N, C-alpha and C positions, 0 to 999 in steps of 0.2 A: 277127414273125420268120419268115424263109423256112423251108420244109420242108427237111430234110436230103436230100442226094443219095443215090444208091444206095450210094456208098462211105462214107456217114456224115458227110461234110463239108457245111457250109452253102453255099448258093449265093452267088455274089459280088454279085449285084444283086437287089434286091427289085422286085416288080412294082407296088408301091404308088405311086400317082400324086401323091405329096406333094413339095413343094419345101423344100429345106433352105436356110435363110437363113445368110449369113455371120455369124461371131461378131465381137465387138468386143474390142479389147485392154483388159485391166484396167489401171488407173492404176499398179498395183504392178509391172507388167512393162515393161521398157524397150523402145523400138522395135527395137533391135538384137536383143534376146532374142526378141521376138515374131517377127522374120523367121526366126530359127532354128526356132522352134516351127512356123511355117507350112511351112517347107521339110521338116521332119520329118513333118508331117501328110501332105504330098503324097507323100513316099517311102513312108509307111505304106499309103496307098491303093494305090499301085502294087504293093507287096508283097502286100497282101491280095488284089488281083485275080489275081496270079500264083498264089497259094496256093488260090484259089477260095473264099475266105471273105468274109463281109460286114464292111465297115468300120463301126465305131460312128458314129452321126450326128454326135456332137460333134467327131470328128476330121474328118469331111467338112466341117462348118461352119467349122472352123478353117482348112482348106485353101482355102476360098473367100474368106477375108478378104483385103482389099487390103493390100499392103505400104505402110508409111509412109515 
């Protein structure tokens, strides 16, 4: 977890050199619903960057998933 900034908020990006792999769609989720989830994850990343906070890795992994 990154150290807090002077204003107490977390940094948007970690300096850790690891790669996040895309997630895969569970069978219980329809392709249409998954497209909505992927779009929401991408919007969350943009919002988190603007707010200056770190996005959880599972959301980043979801945003990297290919649409069906």
